[in-house]
Backbone as XML, in Angstrom:
<?xml version="1.0"?>
<chain id="A" units="angstrom">
  <residue number="1" name="UNK">
    <atom name="N" x="73.679" y="103.943" z="96.385"/>
    <atom name="CA" x="72.863" y="103.198" z="95.798"/>
    <atom name="C" x="72.232" y="102.277" z="97.258"/>
  </residue>
  <residue number="2" name="UNK">
    <atom name="N" x="70.777" y="102.765" z="97.291"/>
    <atom name="CA" x="70.523" y="101.475" z="98.425"/>
    <atom name="C" x="70.180" y="100.448" z="97.944"/>
  </residue>
  <residue number="3" name="UNK">
    <atom name="N" x="70.254" y="99.203" z="98.358"/>
    <atom name="CA" x="69.396" y="98.052" z="98.087"/>
    <atom name="C" x="67.794" y="97.957" z="98.834"/>
  </residue>
  <residue number="4" name="UNK">
    <atom name="N" x="67.376" y="97.724" z="98.239"/>
    <atom name="CA" x="65.653" y="97.242" z="98.661"/>
    <atom name="C" x="65.217" y="96.204" z="99.158"/>
  </residue>
  <residue number="5" name="UNK">
    <atom name="N" x="66.044" y="95.116" z="98.538"/>
    <atom name="CA" x="65.228" y="93.840" z="99.223"/>
    <atom name="C" x="66.363" y="93.258" z="99.677"/>
  </residue>
  <residue number="6" name="UNK">
    <atom name="N" x="66.175" y="91.831" z="100.119"/>
    <atom name="CA" x="67.127" y="90.764" z="100.607"/>
    <atom name="C" x="68.265" y="90.551" z="99.881"/>
  </residue>
  <residue number="7" name="UNK">
    <atom name="N" x="68.161" y="89.987" z="98.762"/>
    <atom name="CA" x="68.844" y="89.495" z="97.482"/>
    <atom name="C" x="69.642" y="90.826" z="97.018"/>
  </residue>
  <residue number="8" name="UNK">
    <atom name="N" x="69.404" y="91.613" z="97.179"/>
    <atom name="CA" x="69.958" y="92.798" z="96.740"/>
    <atom name="C" x="71.263" y="93.667" z="97.771"/>
  </residue>
  <residue number="9" name="UNK">
    <atom name="N" x="70.504" y="93.493" z="99.045"/>
    <atom name="CA" x="71.981" y="93.363" z="100.357"/>
    <atom name="C" x="72.421" y="92.603" z="100.219"/>
  </residue>
  <residue number="10" name="UNK">
    <atom name="N" x="72.544" y="91.447" z="100.081"/>
    <atom name="CA" x="73.483" y="90.246" z="99.741"/>
    <atom name="C" x="74.214" y="90.507" z="98.672"/>
  </residue>
  <residue number="11" name="UNK">
    <atom name="N" x="73.241" y="90.986" z="97.783"/>
    <atom name="CA" x="74.524" y="91.098" z="96.291"/>
    <atom name="C" x="75.433" y="92.520" z="96.857"/>
  </residue>
  <residue number="12" name="UNK">
    <atom name="N" x="75.009" y="93.173" z="97.198"/>
    <atom name="CA" x="75.871" y="94.846" z="97.557"/>
    <atom name="C" x="77.089" y="94.684" z="98.401"/>
  </residue>
  <residue number="13" name="UNK">
    <atom name="N" x="76.186" y="93.413" z="99.814"/>
    <atom name="CA" x="77.689" y="92.907" z="100.463"/>
    <atom name="C" x="78.644" y="92.212" z="99.704"/>
  </residue>
  <residue number="14" name="UNK">
    <atom name="N" x="78.631" y="91.672" z="98.966"/>
    <atom name="CA" x="79.331" y="90.664" z="98.097"/>
    <atom name="C" x="80.144" y="91.612" z="97.406"/>
  </residue>
  <residue number="15" name="UNK">
    <atom name="N" x="79.358" y="92.323" z="96.524"/>
    <atom name="CA" x="80.339" y="93.273" z="95.521"/>
    <atom name="C" x="81.175" y="94.624" z="96.535"/>
  </residue>
  <residue number="16" name="UNK">
    <atom name="N" x="80.606" y="94.836" z="97.038"/>
    <atom name="CA" x="81.710" y="95.794" z="98.373"/>
    <atom name="C" x="82.944" y="95.245" z="98.811"/>
  </residue>
  <residue number="17" name="UNK">
    <atom name="N" x="82.688" y="93.292" z="99.121"/>
    <atom name="CA" x="83.410" y="92.569" z="100.035"/>
    <atom name="C" x="84.658" y="92.417" z="98.831"/>
  </residue>
  <residue number="18" name="UNK">
    <atom name="N" x="84.265" y="92.186" z="97.452"/>
    <atom name="CA" x="84.902" y="92.359" z="96.152"/>
    <atom name="C" x="86.071" y="93.270" z="96.222"/>
  </residue>
  <residue number="19" name="UNK">
    <atom name="N" x="85.229" y="94.077" z="95.973"/>
    <atom name="CA" x="85.897" y="95.665" z="95.687"/>
    <atom name="C" x="87.083" y="95.799" z="96.775"/>
  </residue>
  <residue number="20" name="UNK">
    <atom name="N" x="87.046" y="95.970" z="97.838"/>
    <atom name="CA" x="88.111" y="95.701" z="98.661"/>
    <atom name="C" x="88.746" y="94.702" z="98.944"/>
  </residue>
  <residue number="21" name="UNK">
    <atom name="N" x="88.494" y="93.638" z="98.207"/>
    <atom name="CA" x="89.572" y="92.529" z="98.271"/>
    <atom name="C" x="90.745" y="93.077" z="96.934"/>
  </residue>
  <residue number="22" name="UNK">
    <atom name="N" x="90.166" y="93.178" z="95.923"/>
    <atom name="CA" x="90.476" y="93.287" z="94.210"/>
    <atom name="C" x="90.186" y="94.538" z="93.926"/>
  </residue>
  <residue number="23" name="UNK">
    <atom name="N" x="90.180" y="95.846" z="94.149"/>
    <atom name="CA" x="89.124" y="97.320" z="93.144"/>
    <atom name="C" x="89.624" y="97.034" z="91.817"/>
  </residue>
  <residue number="24" name="UNK">
    <atom name="N" x="91.010" y="96.428" z="91.305"/>
    <atom name="CA" x="91.351" y="96.626" z="89.873"/>
    <atom name="C" x="90.704" y="95.404" z="89.303"/>
  </residue>
  <residue number="25" name="UNK">
    <atom name="N" x="90.066" y="94.706" z="89.528"/>
    <atom name="CA" x="89.748" y="93.128" z="89.065"/>
    <atom name="C" x="88.513" y="93.843" z="87.671"/>
  </residue>
  <residue number="26" name="UNK">
    <atom name="N" x="88.863" y="92.824" z="86.705"/>
    <atom name="CA" x="87.437" y="93.260" z="85.865"/>
    <atom name="C" x="86.390" y="93.229" z="86.418"/>
  </residue>
  <residue number="27" name="UNK">
    <atom name="N" x="85.456" y="94.209" z="84.885"/>
    <atom name="CA" x="83.807" y="93.934" z="85.695"/>
    <atom name="C" x="83.329" y="93.121" z="85.018"/>
  </residue>
  <residue number="28" name="UNK">
    <atom name="N" x="83.699" y="92.195" z="84.104"/>
    <atom name="CA" x="83.005" y="90.974" z="83.483"/>
    <atom name="C" x="83.739" y="89.366" z="84.943"/>
  </residue>
  <residue number="29" name="UNK">
    <atom name="N" x="84.926" y="89.804" z="85.295"/>
    <atom name="CA" x="85.127" y="88.861" z="86.932"/>
    <atom name="C" x="84.753" y="89.079" z="87.454"/>
  </residue>
  <residue number="30" name="UNK">
    <atom name="N" x="84.219" y="90.135" z="88.317"/>
    <atom name="CA" x="83.690" y="90.630" z="88.948"/>
    <atom name="C" x="82.239" y="90.265" z="88.961"/>
  </residue>
  <residue number="31" name="UNK">
    <atom name="N" x="81.224" y="90.120" z="88.169"/>
    <atom name="CA" x="79.816" y="89.895" z="87.935"/>
    <atom name="C" x="80.067" y="88.244" z="88.044"/>
  </residue>
  <residue number="32" name="UNK">
    <atom name="N" x="80.858" y="87.617" z="87.242"/>
    <atom name="CA" x="81.581" y="85.813" z="87.365"/>
    <atom name="C" x="81.040" y="85.546" z="89.187"/>
  </residue>
  <residue number="33" name="UNK">
    <atom name="N" x="82.514" y="86.447" z="89.758"/>
    <atom name="CA" x="82.902" y="85.753" z="90.614"/>
    <atom name="C" x="81.646" y="85.924" z="91.658"/>
  </residue>
  <residue number="34" name="UNK">
    <atom name="N" x="80.488" y="87.086" z="91.754"/>
    <atom name="CA" x="79.532" y="87.195" z="92.453"/>
    <atom name="C" x="78.631" y="86.623" z="92.169"/>
  </residue>
  <residue number="35" name="UNK">
    <atom name="N" x="78.339" y="86.171" z="91.156"/>
    <atom name="CA" x="77.045" y="85.279" z="90.648"/>
    <atom name="C" x="77.590" y="83.875" z="91.397"/>
  </residue>
  <residue number="36" name="UNK">
    <atom name="N" x="78.644" y="83.450" z="91.172"/>
    <atom name="CA" x="79.032" y="81.978" z="91.706"/>
    <atom name="C" x="78.675" y="82.073" z="93.407"/>
  </residue>
  <residue number="37" name="UNK">
    <atom name="N" x="79.537" y="83.332" z="94.045"/>
    <atom name="CA" x="79.232" y="83.471" z="95.271"/>
    <atom name="C" x="78.298" y="83.502" z="96.260"/>
  </residue>
  <residue number="38" name="UNK">
    <atom name="N" x="77.196" y="83.557" z="95.461"/>
    <atom name="CA" x="75.852" y="83.669" z="96.023"/>
    <atom name="C" x="75.282" y="82.598" z="95.913"/>
  </residue>
  <residue number="39" name="UNK">
    <atom name="N" x="74.503" y="82.397" z="97.495"/>
    <atom name="CA" x="73.560" y="81.364" z="97.704"/>
    <atom name="C" x="72.202" y="81.128" z="97.326"/>
  </residue>
  <residue number="40" name="UNK">
    <atom name="N" x="71.869" y="81.966" z="96.461"/>
    <atom name="CA" x="70.624" y="81.430" z="95.489"/>
    <atom name="C" x="70.701" y="81.587" z="94.004"/>
  </residue>
  <residue number="41" name="UNK">
    <atom name="N" x="69.556" y="81.681" z="93.146"/>
    <atom name="CA" x="69.471" y="81.722" z="91.471"/>
    <atom name="C" x="69.127" y="83.159" z="91.681"/>
  </residue>
  <residue number="42" name="UNK">
    <atom name="N" x="69.919" y="84.026" z="90.832"/>
    <atom name="CA" x="69.650" y="84.913" z="90.364"/>
    <atom name="C" x="68.215" y="85.279" z="89.628"/>
  </residue>
  <residue number="43" name="UNK">
    <atom name="N" x="67.570" y="86.216" z="90.075"/>
    <atom name="CA" x="66.318" y="86.160" z="88.593"/>
    <atom name="C" x="66.920" y="87.400" z="87.772"/>
  </residue>
  <residue number="44" name="UNK">
    <atom name="N" x="66.316" y="87.860" z="86.832"/>
    <atom name="CA" x="66.248" y="89.062" z="85.930"/>
    <atom name="C" x="66.806" y="90.259" z="86.560"/>
  </residue>
  <residue number="45" name="UNK">
    <atom name="N" x="66.083" y="90.744" z="87.821"/>
    <atom name="CA" x="66.071" y="91.672" z="88.735"/>
    <atom name="C" x="66.886" y="91.691" z="89.258"/>
  </residue>
  <residue number="46" name="UNK">
    <atom name="N" x="67.694" y="90.806" z="89.949"/>
    <atom name="CA" x="69.035" y="90.517" z="90.772"/>
    <atom name="C" x="69.740" y="90.563" z="90.042"/>
  </residue>
  <residue number="47" name="UNK">
    <atom name="N" x="70.170" y="90.462" z="88.753"/>
    <atom name="CA" x="70.984" y="90.629" z="87.689"/>
    <atom name="C" x="71.501" y="92.061" z="87.246"/>
  </residue>
  <residue number="48" name="UNK">
    <atom name="N" x="70.249" y="92.339" z="87.223"/>
    <atom name="CA" x="70.335" y="93.852" z="86.709"/>
    <atom name="C" x="70.913" y="94.888" z="87.879"/>
  </residue>
  <residue number="49" name="UNK">
    <atom name="N" x="70.670" y="94.513" z="89.014"/>
    <atom name="CA" x="70.809" y="95.020" z="90.505"/>
    <atom name="C" x="72.270" y="94.742" z="90.547"/>
  </residue>
  <residue number="50" name="UNK">
    <atom name="N" x="73.107" y="93.859" z="90.082"/>
    <atom name="CA" x="74.331" y="93.570" z="90.320"/>
    <atom name="C" x="75.224" y="94.572" z="89.584"/>
  </residue>
  <residue number="51" name="UNK">
    <atom name="N" x="74.784" y="94.510" z="88.037"/>
    <atom name="CA" x="75.384" y="95.563" z="87.065"/>
    <atom name="C" x="75.488" y="96.860" z="87.442"/>
  </residue>
  <residue number="52" name="UNK">
    <atom name="N" x="74.374" y="97.368" z="88.042"/>
    <atom name="CA" x="74.174" y="98.825" z="88.059"/>
    <atom name="C" x="74.536" y="98.998" z="89.443"/>
  </residue>
  <residue number="53" name="UNK">
    <atom name="N" x="74.702" y="98.017" z="90.257"/>
    <atom name="CA" x="75.531" y="98.310" z="91.181"/>
    <atom name="C" x="77.187" y="98.301" z="91.364"/>
  </residue>
  <residue number="54" name="UNK">
    <atom name="N" x="77.457" y="97.412" z="90.857"/>
    <atom name="CA" x="78.994" y="97.386" z="90.140"/>
    <atom name="C" x="79.504" y="98.752" z="89.777"/>
  </residue>
  <residue number="55" name="UNK">
    <atom name="N" x="78.655" y="99.445" z="88.755"/>
    <atom name="CA" x="78.887" y="100.728" z="87.925"/>
    <atom name="C" x="78.854" y="101.590" z="88.981"/>
  </residue>
  <residue number="56" name="UNK">
    <atom name="N" x="78.058" y="101.699" z="89.404"/>
    <atom name="CA" x="77.755" y="102.355" z="90.886"/>
    <atom name="C" x="79.014" y="102.733" z="91.694"/>
  </residue>
  <residue number="57" name="UNK">
    <atom name="N" x="79.293" y="101.431" z="92.260"/>
    <atom name="CA" x="80.953" y="101.207" z="92.811"/>
    <atom name="C" x="81.736" y="101.631" z="92.066"/>
  </residue>
  <residue number="58" name="UNK">
    <atom name="N" x="81.806" y="101.699" z="90.770"/>
    <atom name="CA" x="82.830" y="102.024" z="90.395"/>
    <atom name="C" x="83.123" y="103.430" z="90.262"/>
  </residue>
  <residue number="59" name="UNK">
    <atom name="N" x="82.424" y="104.357" z="90.744"/>
    <atom name="CA" x="82.409" y="105.717" z="90.614"/>
    <atom name="C" x="82.474" y="106.063" z="92.176"/>
  </residue>
  <residue number="60" name="UNK">
    <atom name="N" x="81.828" y="105.117" z="93.272"/>
    <atom name="CA" x="81.925" y="105.374" z="94.290"/>
    <atom name="C" x="82.292" y="104.599" z="95.260"/>
  </residue>
  <residue number="61" name="UNK">
    <atom name="N" x="83.644" y="104.858" z="95.503"/>
    <atom name="CA" x="84.996" y="104.086" z="96.064"/>
    <atom name="C" x="84.752" y="103.448" z="97.668"/>
  </residue>
  <residue number="62" name="UNK">
    <atom name="N" x="85.029" y="102.657" z="98.240"/>
    <atom name="CA" x="85.148" y="102.593" z="99.432"/>
    <atom name="C" x="86.218" y="103.090" z="99.912"/>
  </residue>
  <residue number="63" name="UNK">
    <atom name="N" x="86.286" y="103.722" z="100.967"/>
    <atom name="CA" x="87.072" y="104.361" z="101.735"/>
    <atom name="C" x="86.935" y="103.565" z="103.168"/>
  </residue>
  <residue number="64" name="UNK">
    <atom name="N" x="88.106" y="103.167" z="103.205"/>
    <atom name="CA" x="88.884" y="102.735" z="104.155"/>
    <atom name="C" x="88.506" y="103.638" z="105.745"/>
  </residue>
  <residue number="65" name="UNK">
    <atom name="N" x="88.162" y="102.343" z="106.624"/>
    <atom name="CA" x="88.097" y="103.473" z="107.983"/>
    <atom name="C" x="89.377" y="103.284" z="108.798"/>
  </residue>
  <residue number="66" name="UNK">
    <atom name="N" x="89.710" y="104.215" z="109.364"/>
    <atom name="CA" x="90.671" y="104.022" z="109.955"/>
    <atom name="C" x="90.609" y="104.271" z="111.353"/>
  </residue>
  <residue number="67" name="UNK">
    <atom name="N" x="90.413" y="103.040" z="112.415"/>
    <atom name="CA" x="90.467" y="102.895" z="113.738"/>
    <atom name="C" x="91.501" y="103.281" z="114.750"/>
  </residue>
  <residue number="68" name="UNK">
    <atom name="N" x="91.049" y="104.028" z="115.862"/>
    <atom name="CA" x="91.883" y="104.995" z="116.986"/>
    <atom name="C" x="91.477" y="104.144" z="117.626"/>
  </residue>
  <residue number="69" name="UNK">
    <atom name="N" x="92.583" y="104.078" z="118.529"/>
    <atom name="CA" x="92.197" y="103.529" z="120.157"/>
    <atom name="C" x="92.584" y="104.656" z="121.094"/>
  </residue>
  <residue number="70" name="UNK">
    <atom name="N" x="92.582" y="106.091" z="120.472"/>
    <atom name="CA" x="92.957" y="107.428" z="121.110"/>
    <atom name="C" x="91.547" y="107.639" z="121.360"/>
  </residue>
  <residue number="71" name="UNK">
    <atom name="N" x="91.160" y="108.037" z="122.459"/>
    <atom name="CA" x="89.888" y="109.126" z="122.718"/>
    <atom name="C" x="89.991" y="110.323" z="123.300"/>
  </residue>
  <residue number="72" name="UNK">
    <atom name="N" x="89.667" y="111.331" z="122.981"/>
    <atom name="CA" x="89.623" y="112.760" z="123.244"/>
    <atom name="C" x="89.195" y="112.772" z="124.689"/>
  </residue>
</chain>
C-alpha cells in the first residue's frame, strides 16, 4: 500500500515505526498514538488512510533487514 501525499507518507512512517517498536499493541492504541504523534491535524481522508494502512500493515509484516559486513 503506497502513500500518495505527504500526510499519508508521514502516517505510514509513524505506523511502521510503531509496528517495529510494539507489533502486539492494540488497533485502537495504535490509532490513538499515531494521531497524537503527528505534527498536523488529520482530515477525514488522513484518518481513513491511517485505518486502512494499519489494517494493511497487520497482514503485511515488516521484516527486519539483517546487515552484514561481509562482502563476497
